[in-house]
C-alpha positions in Angstrom: 0.2 0.0 0.0 1.4 3.4 -0.9 1.9 6.0 1.4 -1.2 7.9 0.3 -3.4 4.9 0.2 -2.1 4.3 3.9 -2.9 7.8 4.9 -6.4 7.3 3.1 -7.1 4.2 5.1 -6.2 6.0 8.4 -8.3 8.9 7.6 -11.1 6.4 6.8 -10.8 4.5 10.2 -10.5 8.0 11.9 -13.8 8.8 10.8 -15.4 5.5 11.4 -18.3 6.1 9.2 -18.4 6.8 5.6 -21.4 9.1 4.6 -22.9 7.8 1.3 -24.2 10.7 -0.5 -26.7 9.4 -3.0 -28.8 12.0 -5.0 -27.0 14.8 -3.2 -27.8 18.3 -4.1 -25.1 20.4 -5.3 -26.6 23.6 -3.7 -26.5 22.1 -0.2 -23.6 19.8 -0.6 -20.9 21.9 1.3 -23.3 22.7 4.2 -24.4 19.0 4.6 -20.6 17.9 4.7 -19.8 20.6 7.1 -22.8 19.3 9.3 -21.3 15.8 9.3 -17.8 16.9 9.8 -19.1 18.6 12.9 -20.5 15.5 14.2 -17.2 13.5 13.7 -18.0 11.9 10.4 -15.2 13.1 8.1 -15.4 10.6 5.2 -17.8 11.3 2.2 -18.7 8.9 -0.5 -20.5 10.8 -3.4 -22.1 8.2 -5.7 -21.3 8.2 -9.4 -24.7 7.9 -10.6 -25.4 11.5 -9.7 -24.9 13.4 -12.9 -22.8 16.1 -11.1 -20.8 13.6 -9.3 -17.6 14.7 -10.8 -18.0 18.6 -9.9 -19.5 17.7 -6.3 -16.1 15.6 -5.5 -14.1 18.5 -6.7 -16.2 20.9 -4.6 -15.9 18.9 -1.4 -12.2 18.3 -2.1 -11.5 22.0 -2.6 -13.7 23.2 0.2 -12.3 21.2 3.2 -8.7 20.0 2.4 -7.4 17.4 4.8 -10.5 17.8 7.1 -12.6 15.6 5.0 -11.7 12.7 2.7 -14.0 12.3 -0.1 -14.4 9.4 -2.3 -16.5 8.1 -5.2 -19.4 5.2 -4.8 -21.3 3.1 -7.0 -18.4 2.9 -9.5 -19.0 0.2 -11.8 -16.3 0.4 -14.6 -12.7 1.5 -15.0 -13.4 4.4 -17.1 -15.9 5.9 -14.4 -13.1 5.2 -11.6 -10.3 7.2 -13.5 -12.8 10.2 -14.1 -13.6 10.0 -10.3 -9.9 9.8 -9.3 -9.1 12.9 -11.8 -11.9 14.9 -10.0 -10.2 14.4 -6.6 -11.5 11.3 -5.2 -9.3 9.7 -2.6 -11.1 6.2 -2.4 -13.4 4.4 -4.7 -16.3 2.2 -3.7 -18.4 0.0 -5.8 -21.7 -2.4 -4.9 -20.0 -5.5 -7.0 -16.6 -6.9 -7.6 -15.5 -5.1 -11.1 -11.9 -6.2 -11.6 -11.2 -3.3 -14.0 -12.1 -0.7 -11.4 -9.6 -2.4 -9.0 -7.0 -2.4 -11.7 -7.6 1.3 -12.4 -7.2 2.3 -8.8 -4.1 0.1 -8.2 -2.6 1.7 -11.3 -3.3 5.3 -9.7 -2.7 4.7 -6.2 -6.1 5.2 -5.0 -8.0 3.2 -2.2 -10.6 0.9 -3.5 -13.4 -1.0 -2.0 -15.6 -3.2 -4.2 -18.7 -4.6 -3.0 -19.2 -8.3 -2.0 -21.7 -10.5 0.0 -20.1 -14.0 0.2 -16.5 -15.1 1.4 -15.7 -16.0 -2.2 -16.4 -12.6 -3.6 -14.6 -11.0 -0.6 -11.4 -13.1 -1.2 -11.6 -12.7 -5.0 -11.7 -8.8 -4.6 -9.0 -8.9 -2.0 -6.8 -11.1 -4.0 -7.2 -8.7 -7.1 -5.9 -5.7 -5.2 -8.7 -4.5 -3.1 -7.7 -2.6 -0.1 -10.9 -3.3 1.9 -14.2 -4.6 0.7 -17.6 -3.1 1.3 -20.2 -5.9 2.5 -23.4 -4.9 0.7 -26.3 -5.2 1.5 -25.5 -5.3 5.1 -29.0 -5.7 6.0 -29.5 -9.0 4.4 -27.1 -10.8 6.6 -26.5 -8.3 9.6 -23.4 -8.5 11.9 -23.4 -12.3 12.3 -22.9 -12.6 8.5 -20.0 -10.0 8.6 -18.6 -11.8 11.5 -18.8 -15.2 9.6 -16.8 -13.7 6.7 -14.4 -11.9 9.1 -13.6 -15.3 11.0 -11.8 -17.1 8.4 -10.7 -13.9 6.3 -9.4 -11.8 9.3 -6.8 -10.1 6.8 -9.5 -8.3 5.0 -11.0 -5.0 6.1 -14.5 -4.8 5.7 -17.0 -2.0 5.6 -20.7 -3.2 5.9 -23.0 -0.7 3.9 -26.9 -0.7 3.4 -29.0 -1.1 6.3 -26.6 0.2 8.9 -27.9 2.9 11.5 -26.5 4.3 14.7 -28.3 1.5 16.5 -26.5 -1.4 14.7 -23.3 0.3 13.8 -21.8 -0.8 17.0 -22.5 -4.2 16.6 -20.9 -4.4 13.0 -17.8 -2.9 14.6 -17.7 -5.6 17.3 -18.5 -8.1 14.6 -15.1 -6.9 12.8 -15.9 -4.0 10.4 -13.3 -1.6 10.1 -15.7 1.1 9.2 -19.4 1.2 8.6 -21.2 3.1 5.6 -24.6 4.8 6.0 -26.8 6.9 3.7 -30.3 8.0 4.9 -30.0 6.8 8.4 -27.1 9.5 8.5 -28.2 12.1 5.9 -32.2 11.9 5.7 -33.4 13.6 2.5 -36.0 15.4 4.7 -33.5 17.2 6.6 -31.5 18.3 3.7 -34.7 19.6 1.9 -35.6 22.1 4.9 -31.9 22.9 5.7 -32.1 21.1 9.1 -28.2 20.7 9.4 -28.4 20.4 13.2 -30.1 17.0 12.8 -27.4 15.8 10.5 -24.7 16.6 12.8 -26.7 14.9 15.7 -27.1 11.8 13.6 -23.3 12.0 13.0 -22.5 12.3 16.4 -24.7 9.4 17.1 -22.7 7.2 14.7 -19.5 8.4 15.9 -20.3 7.6 19.6 -21.6 4.2 18.7 -18.3 3.3 16.6 -16.1 4.8 19.2 -17.8 2.8 22.1 -17.7 -0.5 20.2 -13.9 -0.1 19.6 -13.2 0.6 23.1 -15.4 -2.1 24.6 
């Protein structure tokens, strides 16, 4: 792992939670990220299926310097991975194991987390060069499923995403997750629409507290 990738992984771990920004609004993006940062969540994943994803990645990267680590999510092919890296993505996440995405990220020294659900998929991704593996959808198997994968494959850093909330985030950490990923449970659409950034900060703090408590248990 390069120094840059090592630093990116340390910053993800320090955040504990990756905020998945699907359908983010460019007009409120910086305020939303600032609200998350105030609550201790400093890892932001902007999904590539947003038509303004590249501009948003660039905006967050340019607004927060090293205070926030910004990445791209829902990356399904190598071309998209390269576009997001050029826009400033410091990590790349996908819902599935796409080997060309892993190859591009490794070529350009960018942290990459393909999505997997089974031990075979997780190991395939890791042996192909993944830095960590997104367990998705986490809600289908719960912490027990993640722990079942971690048991025989302790070398693979795991990030459960999909159905993670402040109530079960600690359970996933105790089961072996390095970090957790969360979307609407962390950034409710309704809160963004009405400008209720205080609620987003409170949600971020709840996630941060749950992760910290589980890590120190």
